[in-house]
C-alpha positions in Angstrom: -17.9 38.9 0.1 -19.4 35.6 0.9 -18.3 32.0 0.7 -20.5 30.1 -1.8 -19.1 26.6 -1.4 -16.1 24.8 0.0 -14.9 22.0 -2.4 -12.9 18.9 -1.5 -11.4 17.2 -4.5 -9.4 14.0 -3.9 -6.5 13.2 -6.2 -3.5 11.0 -6.4 0.1 11.4 -7.6 2.1 8.1 -8.0 5.7 8.2 -6.7 8.5 7.2 -9.0 9.6 4.9 -6.2 8.2 4.1 -2.7 8.9 6.5 0.0 9.9 4.6 3.1 10.0 5.7 6.8 9.9 3.9 10.1 6.1 3.8 10.5 4.9 3.4 7.0 5.6 2.9 3.3 4.0 5.3 0.8 3.7 4.6 -2.9 1.3 7.3 -3.9 0.6 10.8 -2.7 -3.1 10.7 -2.0 -4.1 14.4 -1.5 -7.2 16.6 -1.3 -7.5 19.9 -3.1 -9.6 22.2 -1.0 -11.1 25.2 -2.7 -13.0 28.0 -0.9 -15.1 29.7 -3.6 -16.5 33.2 -3.0 -19.3 35.2 -4.7 -16.7 37.7 -6.0 -14.8 35.1 -8.0 -11.9 34.8 -5.6 -10.9 31.2 -4.9 -8.6 30.1 -2.1 -6.7 26.9 -2.2 -5.1 24.4 0.2 -3.8 20.9 0.1 -3.9 18.7 3.2 -1.7 15.6 3.2 -3.6 12.6 4.8 -1.5 10.8 7.4 -3.6 7.8 8.7 -0.7 6.3 10.5 0.0 9.5 12.4 -3.1 11.7 12.8 -5.8 9.2 12.0 -7.1 11.2 9.0 -7.5 9.6 5.6 -8.2 11.1 2.2 -11.8 9.9 2.5 -12.3 11.3 6.1 -10.9 14.8 5.1 -13.2 14.9 2.1 -16.2 13.9 4.2 -15.5 16.4 7.0 -15.2 19.3 4.5 -18.2 18.3 2.4 -20.5 17.3 5.3 -19.5 19.7 8.0 -17.4 22.7 7.0 -18.9 23.6 3.6 -22.6 23.6 4.8 -21.6 25.5 8.0 -19.5 28.2 6.3 -21.5 28.7 3.1 -22.7 32.4 3.3 -20.1 33.4 5.8 -17.8 36.3 5.2 -14.2 35.0 4.8 -12.8 38.2 6.1 -14.3 37.4 9.5 -11.7 34.7 10.1 -12.6 34.3 13.8 -16.0 33.0 12.8 -14.8 30.0 10.8 -12.1 29.2 13.3 -14.8 29.2 16.0 -16.9 26.7 14.1 -13.9 24.5 13.3 -13.0 24.5 17.0 -16.4 23.0 17.8 -15.5 19.8 16.0 -13.1 17.4 17.7 -10.0 16.1 16.0 -9.8 16.4 12.2 -6.8 18.7 12.4 -5.8 18.5 8.7 -9.4 19.1 7.4 -9.7 22.2 9.8 -6.3 23.5 8.8 -7.0 23.1 5.1 -10.1 25.2 5.3 -8.3 27.8 7.4 -5.4 28.1 4.9 -7.7 28.3 2.0 -9.7 31.1 3.7 -6.4 33.0 4.4 -5.6 32.6 0.7 -8.9 34.3 -0.1 -8.0 37.1 2.4 -4.6 37.6 0.9 -6.0 37.8 -2.7 -8.8 40.2 -1.7 -6.3 42.8 -0.4 -3.5 42.0 -2.8 -1.0 40.8 -0.2 0.9 37.5 0.0 0.4 35.3 3.1 3.9 35.9 4.5 3.0 39.7 4.7 -0.2 38.9 6.5 1.8 36.8 9.0 4.3 39.6 9.7 6.8 40.1 6.9 9.8 38.5 5.4 12.8 36.8 7.0 15.4 34.5 5.4 15.0 30.7 5.8 16.9 27.6 4.8 15.5 24.7 2.9 15.7 21.1 4.1 15.5 18.2 1.6 13.7 15.0 2.9 15.4 11.7 2.3 13.4 8.5 2.7 14.8 5.2 4.0 16.8 3.1 1.6 20.2 1.6 1.0 23.2 3.8 1.9 24.1 4.2 -1.8 20.6 5.1 -2.8 20.3 7.8 0.0 23.7 9.2 -0.9 22.8 9.3 -4.6 19.6 11.3 -3.9 21.4 13.7 -1.5 24.1 14.4 -4.0 21.6 14.9 -6.8 19.7 17.7 -5.0 22.9 19.1 -3.5 24.4 19.5 -6.9 21.2 20.6 -8.7 19.8 23.0 -6.1 22.6 23.8 -3.6 20.7 22.3 -0.7 23.0 21.7 2.3 20.5 20.5 4.9 18.8 17.2 4.9 16.0 15.6 7.0 17.0 12.0 7.0 14.6 9.2 7.8 15.9 6.7 10.4 14.3 4.2 12.8 15.4 0.8 11.5 16.7 -2.2 13.4 19.4 -2.9 14.1 20.4 0.8 14.5 23.7 0.0 12.8 21.9 0.1 9.4 20.9 3.8 9.9 24.2 4.7 11.6 26.2 3.3 8.6 23.9 5.1 6.1 24.2 8.4 7.8 28.0 8.1 8.1 28.3 7.4 4.4 26.2 10.5 3.7 28.3 12.7 6.0 31.5 11.5 4.2 30.1 12.0 0.7 28.6 15.4 1.3 31.3 16.9 3.6 31.4 19.1 6.7 29.3 21.9 5.3 26.1 19.8 5.1 23.8 19.4 8.1 21.6 16.4 9.0 18.3 16.4 10.8 17.3 12.8 11.8 13.6 11.8 11.8 12.9 8.4 13.5 9.1 8.4 13.1 8.7 6.6 16.5 11.0 3.8 15.2 13.6 4.2 17.9 13.1 3.9 21.6 15.2 6.0 24.0 18.1 3.7 24.4 18.3 3.1 20.6 18.2 6.8 19.9 20.9 7.6 22.4 23.2 4.9 21.1 22.7 6.1 17.5 23.2 9.8 18.4 26.4 9.0 20.3 27.8 7.5 17.1 26.5 10.3 14.8 26.8 13.5 16.8 30.3 14.3 15.4 29.1 13.8 11.8 26.9 16.9 11.4 23.7 15.6 13.1 21.9 18.7 14.3 18.7 17.3 15.8 16.5 14.3 16.2 12.7 14.2 15.6 10.2 12.0 17.4 12.4 9.1 18.5 9.6 7.3 20.5 5.9 7.4 21.4 4.4 10.9 21.4 2.3 10.0 24.4 5.2 8.7 26.6 6.2 11.9 28.3 8.5 10.3 30.8 10.5 8.6 28.1 10.6 11.8 26.0 12.0 13.7 29.0 14.6 11.1 29.6 15.7 11.3 25.9 15.8 15.1 26.1 17.9 15.0 29.3 20.5 12.6 27.9 20.6 13.5 24.2 23.7 15.4 22.9 21.5 17.2 20.3 18.0 18.8 20.5 14.9 16.6 20.4 12.1 17.8 18.1 8.4 17.2 18.8 6.2 16.4 15.7 3.1 14.1 15.8 3.0 14.9 19.5 1.7 18.3 18.4 -1.5 18.8 16.4 -3.0 21.9 18.1 -1.9 24.9 20.1 -2.6 23.6 23.6 -0.3 20.7 23.0 2.7 23.1 22.5 2.1 24.3 26.1 1.9 20.7 27.3 5.2 19.8 25.6 6.9 22.9 27.1 5.4 22.2 30.6 6.5 18.5 30.5 9.9 19.4 29.0 9.5 16.5 26.6 11.2 18.1 23.6 13.7 20.9 22.9 12.1 22.1 19.7 8.6 22.3 18.2 8.0 21.3 14.6 5.2 23.5 13.1 3.2 22.2 10.2 0.5 24.6 9.0 -1.2 21.6 7.2 -2.3 20.4 10.6 -2.6 23.7 12.6 -3.8 26.3 10.2 -2.1 29.7 9.8 -3.2 31.7 12.9 -2.3 28.9 15.3 1.2 28.4 13.9 2.5 31.9 14.9 0.9 31.5 18.4 2.7 28.2 18.7 5.9 29.9 17.5 5.5 32.5 20.2 4.7 29.9 22.8 7.9 28.0 21.9 10.1 31.0 22.1 8.5 32.3 25.3 9.2 28.8 26.9 12.9 29.2 25.9 12.6 26.4 23.4 13.4 26.6 19.7 11.1 26.5 16.7 11.4 24.7 13.5 9.0 25.0 10.5 8.7 21.6 8.8 7.7 22.0 5.2 5.7 19.2 3.5 4.5 18.4 0.0 1.1 19.7 1.1 2.0 23.1 -0.4 3.8 26.3 0.2 2.1 27.5 3.4 4.9 26.3 5.6 7.3 28.2 3.5 5.2 31.3 3.8 5.1 30.9 7.6 8.9 30.3 7.7 9.7 33.5 5.7 7.4 35.5 8.0 9.2 34.5 11.2 12.7 35.3 12.4 15.0 32.2 12.6 14.9 30.7 16.1 18.1 28.7 16.1 21.6 30.0 16.6 24.5 28.8 14.5 26.9 27.2 17.1 27.9 23.6 16.5 25.4 21.0 17.6 28.1 19.2 19.6 28.5 21.9 22.2 27.4 20.7 25.6 24.3 22.1 27.4 26.5 23.7 30.1 28.0 25.8 27.4 24.8 26.6 25.4 22.3 26.9 28.2 19.8 24.6 29.8 18.0 23.8 26.5 21.1 23.3 24.3 20.6 26.2 21.8 23.6 25.0 20.0 22.3 23.3 16.8 23.1 24.8 13.5 20.2 26.7 11.9 18.1 24.3 9.9 15.0 26.4 9.6 13.0 24.9 6.7 11.4 27.3 4.1 
């Protein structure tokens, strides 16, 4: 079997309402459909989500990288020799989403060719819990959306965007959600670099008793000293996100102790790197969290192929009771 072409097809899906977070406002999902076409009629698919404000890749840059670099280079290659296409991708600096999309689409081809789903190729099935993403808005709007998906789908874990000033706006919104949804619902806060360390710690002090299980990217991804200070003083685990775009960065995060958990997104790592990162995180005595995005179902496939890495003790337990890395958050492993 040979690859005949790799297609990159840009498309857009307008949102019903703007999705707001601390570092950007998104009104349309501008995506790229990546298709790895083979001479045996098998077509693998992937869907990278451009994030110019985070990774520096746009819809146009992903399309250009695939059409100008990866498609010519991999045309005629055997998709079953996955090491060859990863080696070529590694020769190009940056472009994590374009690389990951090609990798995921090739793995889709491999799975179809042998009649196995991706979660089986990655190691088998394990249970996982789904997290619903809530964008910034008024307290009433955020509660309405949370109650809607809770009632319709039974979702009891929410990734809540925060990072506004003054912090009292987000604290009040989170408290209203905690009250409306009850004690059985968990909240995972995502500041998108909107809070600095002192802001984050003040907000967490006010919210830790209300079901807040963890906080993602409170400050700059490149400020390791600030990240470490946040980790040392935070009552809940701190999650790394845009600070991680390839495997070597996981080792750096662990070495610098600048986060408690690693957020793994296959849309920027590809499938083989994600399990390696998972293993690196667990070996380093940190926890792992698979963050699913609208890019597709690959994060879900990775999640159900890994054993959950978080124990189910309350998030408010102190690090002296839970160990040096506070393994006490409730399990919020996204599927």
